[in-house]
PyMOL Python script that loads the backbone (N, CA, C, O; Angstrom):
from pymol import cmd

cmd.read_pdbstr("""\
ATOM      1  N   MET A   1      63.887 103.940 106.923  1.00  0.00           N
ATOM      2  CA  MET A   1      64.846 103.034 107.512  1.00  0.00           C
ATOM      3  C   MET A   1      66.013 103.838 108.099  1.00  0.00           C
ATOM      4  O   MET A   1      66.496 104.772 107.458  1.00  0.00           O
ATOM      5  N   PRO A   2      66.467 103.494 109.298  1.00  0.00           N
ATOM      6  CA  PRO A   2      67.569 104.255 109.910  1.00  0.00           C
ATOM      7  C   PRO A   2      68.910 104.004 109.214  1.00  0.00           C
ATOM      8  O   PRO A   2      69.152 102.943 108.639  1.00  0.00           O
ATOM      9  N   ARG A   3      69.763 105.019 109.289  1.00  0.00           N
ATOM     10  CA  ARG A   3      71.109 104.895 108.711  1.00  0.00           C
ATOM     11  C   ARG A   3      71.981 104.077 109.642  1.00  0.00           C
ATOM     12  O   ARG A   3      71.886 104.172 110.866  1.00  0.00           O
ATOM     13  N   VAL A   4      72.840 103.264 109.024  1.00  0.00           N
ATOM     14  CA  VAL A   4      73.800 102.469 109.778  1.00  0.00           C
ATOM     15  C   VAL A   4      75.188 102.743 109.220  1.00  0.00           C
ATOM     16  O   VAL A   4      75.338 103.304 108.134  1.00  0.00           O
ATOM     17  N   GLU A   5      76.186 102.344 109.971  1.00  0.00           N
ATOM     18  CA  GLU A   5      77.569 102.469 109.525  1.00  0.00           C
ATOM     19  C   GLU A   5      78.211 101.100 109.592  1.00  0.00           C
ATOM     20  O   GLU A   5      78.119 100.410 110.607  1.00  0.00           O
ATOM     21  N   ARG A   6      78.862 100.706 108.506  1.00  0.00           N
ATOM     22  CA  ARG A   6      79.579  99.437 108.485  1.00  0.00           C
ATOM     23  C   ARG A   6      81.032  99.689 108.144  1.00  0.00           C
ATOM     24  O   ARG A   6      81.346 100.401 107.190  1.00  0.00           O
ATOM     25  N   LYS A   7      81.926  99.092 108.941  1.00  0.00           N
ATOM     26  CA  LYS A   7      83.363  99.229 108.730  1.00  0.00           C
ATOM     27  C   LYS A   7      83.887  98.011 107.982  1.00  0.00           C
ATOM     28  O   LYS A   7      83.555  96.870 108.304  1.00  0.00           O
ATOM     29  N   VAL A   8      84.710  98.282 106.981  1.00  0.00           N
ATOM     30  CA  VAL A   8      85.371  97.227 106.220  1.00  0.00           C
ATOM     31  C   VAL A   8      86.851  97.579 106.148  1.00  0.00           C
ATOM     32  O   VAL A   8      87.209  98.706 105.805  1.00  0.00           O
ATOM     33  N   VAL A   9      87.705  96.623 106.470  1.00  0.00           N
ATOM     34  CA  VAL A   9      89.140  96.824 106.313  1.00  0.00           C
ATOM     35  C   VAL A   9      89.542  96.090 105.039  1.00  0.00           C
ATOM     36  O   VAL A   9      89.344  94.881 104.915  1.00  0.00           O
ATOM     37  N   SER A  10      90.104  96.832 104.102  1.00  0.00           N
ATOM     38  CA  SER A  10      90.444  96.294 102.791  1.00  0.00           C
ATOM     39  C   SER A  10      91.953  96.171 102.616  1.00  0.00           C
ATOM     40  O   SER A  10      92.717  97.003 103.106  1.00  0.00           O
ATOM     41  N   GLY A  11      92.364  95.140 101.922  1.00  0.00           N
ATOM     42  CA  GLY A  11      93.767  94.945 101.578  1.00  0.00           C
ATOM     43  C   GLY A  11      94.091  95.471 100.191  1.00  0.00           C
ATOM     44  O   GLY A  11      95.154  95.179  99.645  1.00  0.00           O
ATOM     45  N   ILE A  12      93.179  96.246  99.622  1.00  0.00           N
ATOM     46  CA  ILE A  12      93.364  96.832  98.293  1.00  0.00           C
ATOM     47  C   ILE A  12      94.054  98.187  98.461  1.00  0.00           C
ATOM     48  O   ILE A  12      93.781  98.905  99.422  1.00  0.00           O
ATOM     49  N   TYR A  13      94.935  98.535  97.541  1.00  0.00           N
ATOM     50  CA  TYR A  13      95.596  99.833  97.607  1.00  0.00           C
ATOM     51  C   TYR A  13      94.558 100.960  97.569  1.00  0.00           C
ATOM     52  O   TYR A  13      93.580 100.893  96.824  1.00  0.00           O
ATOM     53  N   ARG A  14      94.784 101.979  98.373  1.00  0.00           N
ATOM     54  CA  ARG A  14      93.847 103.091  98.505  1.00  0.00           C
ATOM     55  C   ARG A  14      93.569 103.775  97.164  1.00  0.00           C
ATOM     56  O   ARG A  14      92.439 104.196  96.917  1.00  0.00           O
ATOM     57  N   THR A  15      94.566 103.891  96.303  1.00  0.00           N
ATOM     58  CA  THR A  15      94.355 104.549  95.007  1.00  0.00           C
ATOM     59  C   THR A  15      93.288 103.830  94.193  1.00  0.00           C
ATOM     60  O   THR A  15      92.490 104.482  93.520  1.00  0.00           O
ATOM     61  N   TYR A  16      93.258 102.509  94.240  1.00  0.00           N
ATOM     62  CA  TYR A  16      92.232 101.745  93.511  1.00  0.00           C
ATOM     63  C   TYR A  16      90.860 101.940  94.146  1.00  0.00           C
ATOM     64  O   TYR A  16      89.852 102.024  93.444  1.00  0.00           O
ATOM     65  N   ILE A  17      90.825 102.010  95.470  1.00  0.00           N
ATOM     66  CA  ILE A  17      89.553 102.234  96.172  1.00  0.00           C
ATOM     67  C   ILE A  17      89.004 103.617  95.826  1.00  0.00           C
ATOM     68  O   ILE A  17      87.809 103.769  95.572  1.00  0.00           O
ATOM     69  N   ILE A  18      89.871 104.614  95.816  1.00  0.00           N
ATOM     70  CA  ILE A  18      89.462 105.979  95.464  1.00  0.00           C
ATOM     71  C   ILE A  18      88.916 106.013  94.034  1.00  0.00           C
ATOM     72  O   ILE A  18      87.879 106.626  93.783  1.00  0.00           O
ATOM     73  N   GLU A  19      89.605 105.361  93.101  1.00  0.00           N
ATOM     74  CA  GLU A  19      89.130 105.308  91.709  1.00  0.00           C
ATOM     75  C   GLU A  19      87.741 104.690  91.623  1.00  0.00           C
ATOM     76  O   GLU A  19      86.879 105.192  90.902  1.00  0.00           O
ATOM     77  N   TYR A  20      87.523 103.613  92.350  1.00  0.00           N
ATOM     78  CA  TYR A  20      86.224 102.929  92.322  1.00  0.00           C
ATOM     79  C   TYR A  20      85.109 103.851  92.820  1.00  0.00           C
ATOM     80  O   TYR A  20      84.096 104.022  92.141  1.00  0.00           O
ATOM     81  N   PHE A  21      85.292 104.442  93.999  1.00  0.00           N
ATOM     82  CA  PHE A  21      84.225 105.287  94.542  1.00  0.00           C
ATOM     83  C   PHE A  21      84.044 106.576  93.746  1.00  0.00           C
ATOM     84  O   PHE A  21      82.932 107.098  93.674  1.00  0.00           O
ATOM     85  N   THR A  22      85.106 107.095  93.153  1.00  0.00           N
ATOM     86  CA  THR A  22      84.974 108.263  92.287  1.00  0.00           C
ATOM     87  C   THR A  22      84.071 107.946  91.098  1.00  0.00           C
ATOM     88  O   THR A  22      83.322 108.806  90.636  1.00  0.00           O
ATOM     89  N   SER A  23      84.142 106.724  90.611  1.00  0.00           N
ATOM     90  CA  SER A  23      83.341 106.341  89.433  1.00  0.00           C
ATOM     91  C   SER A  23      81.853 106.182  89.740  1.00  0.00           C
ATOM     92  O   SER A  23      81.032 106.218  88.823  1.00  0.00           O
ATOM     93  N   ILE A  24      81.488 106.005  91.023  1.00  0.00           N
ATOM     94  CA  ILE A  24      80.072 105.782  91.343  1.00  0.00           C
ATOM     95  C   ILE A  24      79.452 106.887  92.196  1.00  0.00           C
ATOM     96  O   ILE A  24      78.250 106.852  92.458  1.00  0.00           O
ATOM     97  N   CYS A  25      80.240 107.862  92.632  1.00  0.00           N
ATOM     98  CA  CYS A  25      79.703 108.883  93.539  1.00  0.00           C
ATOM     99  C   CYS A  25      79.183 110.104  92.775  1.00  0.00           C
ATOM    100  O   CYS A  25      79.443 110.280  91.585  1.00  0.00           O
ATOM    101  N   SER A  26      78.444 110.932  93.502  1.00  0.00           N
ATOM    102  CA  SER A  26      78.002 112.199  92.913  1.00  0.00           C
ATOM    103  C   SER A  26      78.870 113.352  93.403  1.00  0.00           C
ATOM    104  O   SER A  26      78.899 114.409  92.773  1.00  0.00           O
ATOM    105  N   SER A  27      79.584 113.164  94.528  1.00  0.00           N
ATOM    106  CA  SER A  27      80.534 114.188  94.969  1.00  0.00           C
ATOM    107  C   SER A  27      81.674 113.548  95.760  1.00  0.00           C
ATOM    108  O   SER A  27      81.499 112.557  96.469  1.00  0.00           O
ATOM    109  N   TYR A  28      82.853 114.162  95.606  1.00  0.00           N
ATOM    110  CA  TYR A  28      84.069 113.697  96.275  1.00  0.00           C
ATOM    111  C   TYR A  28      84.833 114.928  96.727  1.00  0.00           C
ATOM    112  O   TYR A  28      85.046 115.849  95.939  1.00  0.00           O
ATOM    113  N   ASP A  29      85.250 114.954  97.996  1.00  0.00           N
ATOM    114  CA  ASP A  29      85.916 116.142  98.531  1.00  0.00           C
ATOM    115  C   ASP A  29      87.437 116.129  98.382  1.00  0.00           C
ATOM    116  O   ASP A  29      88.102 117.064  98.828  1.00  0.00           O
ATOM    117  N   GLY A  30      87.998 115.091  97.767  1.00  0.00           N
ATOM    118  CA  GLY A  30      89.439 115.007  97.587  1.00  0.00           C
ATOM    119  C   GLY A  30      90.182 114.509  98.813  1.00  0.00           C
ATOM    120  O   GLY A  30      91.400 114.339  98.773  1.00  0.00           O
ATOM    121  N   GLN A  31      89.465 114.274  99.900  1.00  0.00           N
ATOM    122  CA  GLN A  31      90.079 113.818 101.151  1.00  0.00           C
ATOM    123  C   GLN A  31      89.666 112.397 101.530  1.00  0.00           C
ATOM    124  O   GLN A  31      90.051 111.906 102.591  1.00  0.00           O
ATOM    125  N   GLY A  32      88.890 111.736 100.679  1.00  0.00           N
ATOM    126  CA  GLY A  32      88.456 110.376 100.986  1.00  0.00           C
ATOM    127  C   GLY A  32      86.997 110.273 101.378  1.00  0.00           C
ATOM    128  O   GLY A  32      86.548 109.209 101.806  1.00  0.00           O
ATOM    129  N   ASN A  33      86.238 111.367 101.241  1.00  0.00           N
ATOM    130  CA  ASN A  33      84.814 111.370 101.574  1.00  0.00           C
ATOM    131  C   ASN A  33      83.982 111.448 100.302  1.00  0.00           C
ATOM    132  O   ASN A  33      84.121 112.376  99.506  1.00  0.00           O
ATOM    133  N   PHE A  34      83.117 110.457 100.126  1.00  0.00           N
ATOM    134  CA  PHE A  34      82.291 110.337  98.923  1.00  0.00           C
ATOM    135  C   PHE A  34      80.828 110.386  99.311  1.00  0.00           C
ATOM    136  O   PHE A  34      80.439 109.911 100.378  1.00  0.00           O
ATOM    137  N   LYS A  35      80.011 110.972  98.426  1.00  0.00           N
ATOM    138  CA  LYS A  35      78.566 110.998  98.637  1.00  0.00           C
ATOM    139  C   LYS A  35      77.879 110.573  97.355  1.00  0.00           C
ATOM    140  O   LYS A  35      78.294 110.918  96.249  1.00  0.00           O
ATOM    141  N   GLY A  36      76.817 109.814  97.544  1.00  0.00           N
ATOM    142  CA  GLY A  36      75.969 109.404  96.439  1.00  0.00           C
ATOM    143  C   GLY A  36      74.528 109.613  96.852  1.00  0.00           C
ATOM    144  O   GLY A  36      74.253 110.256  97.865  1.00  0.00           O
ATOM    145  N   THR A  37      73.623 109.080  96.085  1.00  0.00           N
ATOM    146  CA  THR A  37      72.207 109.177  96.424  1.00  0.00           C
ATOM    147  C   THR A  37      71.938 108.309  97.642  1.00  0.00           C
ATOM    148  O   THR A  37      71.986 107.083  97.554  1.00  0.00           O
ATOM    149  N   ASP A  38      71.660 108.926  98.758  1.00  0.00           N
ATOM    150  CA  ASP A  38      71.322 108.234 100.010  1.00  0.00           C
ATOM    151  C   ASP A  38      72.459 107.439 100.639  1.00  0.00           C
ATOM    152  O   ASP A  38      72.202 106.551 101.452  1.00  0.00           O
ATOM    153  N   TRP A  39      73.699 107.730 100.290  1.00  0.00           N
ATOM    154  CA  TRP A  39      74.821 107.023 100.922  1.00  0.00           C
ATOM    155  C   TRP A  39      76.044 107.919 101.046  1.00  0.00           C
ATOM    156  O   TRP A  39      76.184 108.915 100.337  1.00  0.00           O
ATOM    157  N   GLU A  40      76.928 107.539 101.967  1.00  0.00           N
ATOM    158  CA  GLU A  40      78.217 108.196 102.155  1.00  0.00           C
ATOM    159  C   GLU A  40      79.261 107.119 102.407  1.00  0.00           C
ATOM    160  O   GLU A  40      78.975 106.085 103.010  1.00  0.00           O
ATOM    161  N   VAL A  41      80.470 107.376 101.939  1.00  0.00           N
ATOM    162  CA  VAL A  41      81.596 106.469 102.179  1.00  0.00           C
ATOM    163  C   VAL A  41      82.793 107.318 102.575  1.00  0.00           C
ATOM    164  O   VAL A  41      83.065 108.354 101.969  1.00  0.00           O
ATOM    165  N   GLU A  42      83.494 106.869 103.585  1.00  0.00           N
ATOM    166  CA  GLU A  42      84.734 107.525 104.013  1.00  0.00           C
ATOM    167  C   GLU A  42      85.869 106.512 103.892  1.00  0.00           C
ATOM    168  O   GLU A  42      85.803 105.422 104.460  1.00  0.00           O
ATOM    169  N   VAL A  43      86.905 106.883 103.150  1.00  0.00           N
ATOM    170  CA  VAL A  43      88.072 106.027 102.964  1.00  0.00           C
ATOM    171  C   VAL A  43      89.220 106.631 103.768  1.00  0.00           C
ATOM    172  O   VAL A  43      89.673 107.740 103.486  1.00  0.00           O
ATOM    173  N   ALA A  44      89.683 105.890 104.767  1.00  0.00           N
ATOM    174  CA  ALA A  44      90.763 106.380 105.641  1.00  0.00           C
ATOM    175  C   ALA A  44      92.108 106.315 104.914  1.00  0.00           C
ATOM    176  O   ALA A  44      92.206 105.791 103.804  1.00  0.00           O
ATOM    177  N   LYS A  45      93.117 106.845 105.548  1.00  0.00           N
ATOM    178  CA  LYS A  45      94.466 106.795 104.989  1.00  0.00           C
ATOM    179  C   LYS A  45      94.962 105.353 104.971  1.00  0.00           C
ATOM    180  O   LYS A  45      94.623 104.548 105.837  1.00  0.00           O
ATOM    181  N   GLU A  46      95.763 105.055 103.976  1.00  0.00           N
ATOM    182  CA  GLU A  46      96.315 103.713 103.829  1.00  0.00           C
ATOM    183  C   GLU A  46      97.405 103.474 104.875  1.00  0.00           C
ATOM    184  O   GLU A  46      98.275 104.316 105.094  1.00  0.00           O
ATOM    185  N   GLU A  47      97.334 102.319 105.504  1.00  0.00           N
ATOM    186  CA  GLU A  47      98.365 101.888 106.434  1.00  0.00           C
ATOM    187  C   GLU A  47      98.926 100.576 105.893  1.00  0.00           C
ATOM    188  O   GLU A  47      98.391 100.013 104.938  1.00  0.00           O
ATOM    189  N   TYR A  48      99.987 100.100 106.496  1.00  0.00           N
ATOM    190  CA  TYR A  48     100.577  98.839 106.058  1.00  0.00           C
ATOM    191  C   TYR A  48     100.725  97.902 107.243  1.00  0.00           C
ATOM    192  O   TYR A  48     101.070  98.318 108.349  1.00  0.00           O
ATOM    193  N   ARG A  49     100.457  96.627 106.987  1.00  0.00           N
ATOM    194  CA  ARG A  49     100.647  95.586 107.989  1.00  0.00           C
ATOM    195  C   ARG A  49     101.788  94.691 107.526  1.00  0.00           C
ATOM    196  O   ARG A  49     101.875  94.319 106.356  1.00  0.00           O
ATOM    197  N   ARG A  50     102.637  94.365 108.448  1.00  0.00           N
ATOM    198  CA  ARG A  50     103.785  93.529 108.125  1.00  0.00           C
ATOM    199  C   ARG A  50     103.514  92.095 108.573  1.00  0.00           C
ATOM    200  O   ARG A  50     103.163  91.835 109.724  1.00  0.00           O
ATOM    201  N   LEU A  51     103.689  91.176 107.628  1.00  0.00           N
ATOM    202  CA  LEU A  51     103.611  89.743 107.904  1.00  0.00           C
ATOM    203  C   LEU A  51     104.953  89.147 107.504  1.00  0.00           C
ATOM    204  O   LEU A  51     105.181  88.826 106.337  1.00  0.00           O
ATOM    205  N   GLY A  52     105.824  89.005 108.474  1.00  0.00           N
ATOM    206  CA  GLY A  52     107.179  88.565 108.169  1.00  0.00           C
ATOM    207  C   GLY A  52     107.883  89.644 107.370  1.00  0.00           C
ATOM    208  O   GLY A  52     108.024  90.777 107.831  1.00  0.00           O
ATOM    209  N   SER A  53     108.323  89.292 106.173  1.00  0.00           N
ATOM    210  CA  SER A  53     109.015  90.271 105.325  1.00  0.00           C
ATOM    211  C   SER A  53     108.074  90.934 104.319  1.00  0.00           C
ATOM    212  O   SER A  53     108.515  91.722 103.482  1.00  0.00           O
ATOM    213  N   ILE A  54     106.790  90.619 104.397  1.00  0.00           N
ATOM    214  CA  ILE A  54     105.810  91.160 103.448  1.00  0.00           C
ATOM    215  C   ILE A  54     105.022  92.289 104.106  1.00  0.00           C
ATOM    216  O   ILE A  54     104.567  92.162 105.243  1.00  0.00           O
ATOM    217  N   GLU A  55     104.866  93.394 103.380  1.00  0.00           N
ATOM    218  CA  GLU A  55     104.013  94.493 103.831  1.00  0.00           C
ATOM    219  C   GLU A  55     102.765  94.526 102.966  1.00  0.00           C
ATOM    220  O   GLU A  55     102.852  94.553 101.738  1.00  0.00           O
ATOM    221  N   LEU A  56     101.608  94.526 103.608  1.00  0.00           N
ATOM    222  CA  LEU A  56     100.330  94.545 102.895  1.00  0.00           C
ATOM    223  C   LEU A  56      99.564  95.822 103.222  1.00  0.00           C
ATOM    224  O   LEU A  56      99.583  96.284 104.363  1.00  0.00           O
ATOM    225  N   PRO A  57      98.887  96.398 102.217  1.00  0.00           N
ATOM    226  CA  PRO A  57      98.087  97.596 102.490  1.00  0.00           C
ATOM    227  C   PRO A  57      96.872  97.247 103.339  1.00  0.00           C
ATOM    228  O   PRO A  57      96.337  96.141 103.260  1.00  0.00           O
ATOM    229  N   SER A  58      96.452  98.196 104.138  1.00  0.00           N
ATOM    230  CA  SER A  58      95.269  98.038 104.972  1.00  0.00           C
ATOM    231  C   SER A  58      94.556  99.386 105.012  1.00  0.00           C
ATOM    232  O   SER A  58      95.101 100.371 105.511  1.00  0.00           O
ATOM    233  N   THR A  59      93.342  99.422 104.487  1.00  0.00           N
ATOM    234  CA  THR A  59      92.590 100.670 104.416  1.00  0.00           C
ATOM    235  C   THR A  59      91.210 100.477 105.022  1.00  0.00           C
ATOM    236  O   THR A  59      90.473  99.577 104.619  1.00  0.00           O
ATOM    237  N   LEU A  60      90.860 101.311 105.981  1.00  0.00           N
ATOM    238  CA  LEU A  60      89.542 101.275 106.602  1.00  0.00           C
ATOM    239  C   LEU A  60      88.562 102.054 105.732  1.00  0.00           C
ATOM    240  O   LEU A  60      88.842 103.174 105.305  1.00  0.00           O
ATOM    241  N   ILE A  61      87.409 101.440 105.477  1.00  0.00           N
ATOM    242  CA  ILE A  61      86.347 102.076 104.693  1.00  0.00           C
ATOM    243  C   ILE A  61      85.082 102.076 105.533  1.00  0.00           C
ATOM    244  O   ILE A  61      84.683 101.034 106.054  1.00  0.00           O
ATOM    245  N   LEU A  62      84.446 103.236 105.670  1.00  0.00           N
ATOM    246  CA  LEU A  62      83.192 103.352 106.404  1.00  0.00           C
ATOM    247  C   LEU A  62      82.058 103.592 105.422  1.00  0.00           C
ATOM    248  O   LEU A  62      82.065 104.576 104.683  1.00  0.00           O
ATOM    249  N   PHE A  63      81.093 102.697 105.415  1.00  0.00           N
ATOM    250  CA  PHE A  63      79.910 102.812 104.565  1.00  0.00           C
ATOM    251  C   PHE A  63      78.762 103.306 105.443  1.00  0.00           C
ATOM    252  O   PHE A  63      78.528 102.761 106.522  1.00  0.00           O
ATOM    253  N   ARG A  64      78.043 104.337 104.985  1.00  0.00           N
ATOM    254  CA  ARG A  64      76.899 104.866 105.732  1.00  0.00           C
ATOM    255  C   ARG A  64      75.687 104.982 104.804  1.00  0.00           C
ATOM    256  O   ARG A  64      75.734 105.658 103.776  1.00  0.00           O
ATOM    257  N   ALA A  65      74.612 104.313 105.188  1.00  0.00           N
ATOM    258  CA  ALA A  65      73.347 104.352 104.432  1.00  0.00           C
ATOM    259  C   ALA A  65      72.344 103.507 105.215  1.00  0.00           C
ATOM    260  O   ALA A  65      72.628 103.070 106.330  1.00  0.00           O
ATOM    261  N   ASN A  66      71.172 103.281 104.626  1.00  0.00           N
ATOM    262  CA  ASN A  66      70.254 102.364 105.294  1.00  0.00           C
ATOM    263  C   ASN A  66      70.814 100.945 105.165  1.00  0.00           C
ATOM    264  O   ASN A  66      71.640 100.678 104.293  1.00  0.00           O
ATOM    265  N   GLU A  67      70.369 100.051 106.022  1.00  0.00           N
ATOM    266  CA  GLU A  67      70.943  98.697 106.120  1.00  0.00           C
ATOM    267  C   GLU A  67      70.975  97.953 104.784  1.00  0.00           C
ATOM    268  O   GLU A  67      71.986  97.340 104.441  1.00  0.00           O
ATOM    269  N   ASP A  68      69.878  98.001 104.031  1.00  0.00           N
ATOM    270  CA  ASP A  68      69.832  97.291 102.750  1.00  0.00           C
ATOM    271  C   ASP A  68      70.857  97.828 101.764  1.00  0.00           C
ATOM    272  O   ASP A  68      71.544  97.058 101.093  1.00  0.00           O
ATOM    273  N   LEU A  69      70.961  99.145 101.676  1.00  0.00           N
ATOM    274  CA  LEU A  69      71.889  99.762 100.740  1.00  0.00           C
ATOM    275  C   LEU A  69      73.341  99.514 101.159  1.00  0.00           C
ATOM    276  O   LEU A  69      74.193  99.255 100.308  1.00  0.00           O
ATOM    277  N   VAL A  70      73.628  99.590 102.457  1.00  0.00           N
ATOM    278  CA  VAL A  70      74.983  99.312 102.928  1.00  0.00           C
ATOM    279  C   VAL A  70      75.377  97.886 102.552  1.00  0.00           C
ATOM    280  O   VAL A  70      76.486  97.656 102.071  1.00  0.00           O
ATOM    281  N   SER A  71      74.483  96.938 102.768  1.00  0.00           N
ATOM    282  CA  SER A  71      74.780  95.539 102.427  1.00  0.00           C
ATOM    283  C   SER A  71      75.071  95.382 100.943  1.00  0.00           C
ATOM    284  O   SER A  71      76.021  94.697 100.565  1.00  0.00           O
ATOM    285  N   LYS A  72      74.262  96.011 100.101  1.00  0.00           N
ATOM    286  CA  LYS A  72      74.480  95.937  98.657  1.00  0.00           C
ATOM    287  C   LYS A  72      75.803  96.585  98.255  1.00  0.00           C
ATOM    288  O   LYS A  72      76.532  96.049  97.420  1.00  0.00           O
ATOM    289  N   MET A  73      76.111  97.741  98.851  1.00  0.00           N
ATOM    290  CA  MET A  73      77.348  98.444  98.505  1.00  0.00           C
ATOM    291  C   MET A  73      78.581  97.641  98.915  1.00  0.00           C
ATOM    292  O   MET A  73      79.551  97.558  98.160  1.00  0.00           O
ATOM    293  N   VAL A  74      78.543  97.053 100.102  1.00  0.00           N
ATOM    294  CA  VAL A  74      79.674  96.243 100.566  1.00  0.00           C
ATOM    295  C   VAL A  74      79.840  95.026  99.667  1.00  0.00           C
ATOM    296  O   VAL A  74      80.963  94.683  99.295  1.00  0.00           O
ATOM    297  N   ASP A  75      78.747  94.373  99.315  1.00  0.00           N
ATOM    298  CA  ASP A  75      78.814  93.213  98.413  1.00  0.00           C
ATOM    299  C   ASP A  75      79.403  93.602  97.063  1.00  0.00           C
ATOM    300  O   ASP A  75      80.267  92.896  96.543  1.00  0.00           O
ATOM    301  N   ARG A  76      78.952  94.713  96.487  1.00  0.00           N
ATOM    302  CA  ARG A  76      79.474  95.165  95.186  1.00  0.00           C
ATOM    303  C   ARG A  76      80.956  95.516  95.273  1.00  0.00           C
ATOM    304  O   ARG A  76      81.731  95.209  94.366  1.00  0.00           O
ATOM    305  N   PHE A  77      81.343  96.165  96.379  1.00  0.00           N
ATOM    306  CA  PHE A  77      82.753  96.506  96.580  1.00  0.00           C
ATOM    307  C   PHE A  77      83.601  95.241  96.627  1.00  0.00           C
ATOM    308  O   PHE A  77      84.641  95.162  95.973  1.00  0.00           O
ATOM    309  N   ARG A  78      83.162  94.261  97.391  1.00  0.00           N
ATOM    310  CA  ARG A  78      83.925  93.013  97.522  1.00  0.00           C
ATOM    311  C   ARG A  78      84.025  92.271  96.194  1.00  0.00           C
ATOM    312  O   ARG A  78      85.079  91.727  95.865  1.00  0.00           O
ATOM    313  N   ILE A  79      82.942  92.248  95.437  1.00  0.00           N
ATOM    314  CA  ILE A  79      82.956  91.576  94.136  1.00  0.00           C
ATOM    315  C   ILE A  79      83.897  92.313  93.160  1.00  0.00           C
ATOM    316  O   ILE A  79      84.623  91.683  92.391  1.00  0.00           O
ATOM    317  N   LYS A  80      83.870  93.623  93.206  1.00  0.00           N
ATOM    318  CA  LYS A  80      84.729  94.425  92.323  1.00  0.00           C
ATOM    319  C   LYS A  80      86.197  94.069  92.526  1.00  0.00           C
ATOM    320  O   LYS A  80      86.955  93.992  91.559  1.00  0.00           O
ATOM    321  N   PHE A  81      86.601  93.854  93.758  1.00  0.00           N
ATOM    322  CA  PHE A  81      88.017  93.628  94.053  1.00  0.00           C
ATOM    323  C   PHE A  81      88.322  92.167  94.406  1.00  0.00           C
ATOM    324  O   PHE A  81      89.363  91.864  94.988  1.00  0.00           O
ATOM    325  N   LEU A  82      87.416  91.286  94.050  1.00  0.00           N
ATOM    326  CA  LEU A  82      87.630  89.850  94.290  1.00  0.00           C
ATOM    327  C   LEU A  82      88.801  89.371  93.431  1.00  0.00           C
ATOM    328  O   LEU A  82      88.855  89.657  92.234  1.00  0.00           O
ATOM    329  N   SER A  83      89.710  88.664  94.027  1.00  0.00           N
ATOM    330  CA  SER A  83      90.843  88.123  93.271  1.00  0.00           C
ATOM    331  C   SER A  83      91.255  86.792  93.879  1.00  0.00           C
ATOM    332  O   SER A  83      90.905  86.464  95.013  1.00  0.00           O
ATOM    333  N   ALA A  84      91.993  86.053  93.105  1.00  0.00           N
ATOM    334  CA  ALA A  84      92.498  84.771  93.564  1.00  0.00           C
ATOM    335  C   ALA A  84      93.999  84.710  93.313  1.00  0.00           C
ATOM    336  O   ALA A  84      94.489  85.141  92.269  1.00  0.00           O
ATOM    337  N   GLY A  85      94.692  84.184  94.258  1.00  0.00           N
ATOM    338  CA  GLY A  85      96.143  84.051  94.105  1.00  0.00           C
ATOM    339  C   GLY A  85      96.483  82.864  93.220  1.00  0.00           C
ATOM    340  O   GLY A  85      95.626  82.044  92.892  1.00  0.00           O
ATOM    341  N   GLY A  86      97.729  82.794  92.847  1.00  0.00           N
ATOM    342  CA  GLY A  86      98.077  81.621  92.051  1.00  0.00           C
ATOM    343  C   GLY A  86      99.322  81.716  91.377  1.00  0.00           C
ATOM    344  O   GLY A  86      99.717  80.785  90.676  1.00  0.00           O
TER     345      GLY A  86
END
""", "prot")
cmd.dss("prot")
cmd.show_as("cartoon", "prot")
cmd.util.cbc("prot")
cmd.orient("prot")
């Protein structure tokens, strides 16, 4: 199966994203690049978006693997950081 790349923009703080991928990867270069069995993830630098007086984190994440694995990884990532306001 060919490798694909999927971009996800996350509102989670980059430090939490780094912790998550560090826990599941087989190698990490300290710069935001992770490798596992048949997959790679690149976590970009954290930026902030302003909505009125509120600043929210915005981090681009690139998932690279075959289509099935990318879909599973994105789903697991989203479930890991699923939250509800209240």
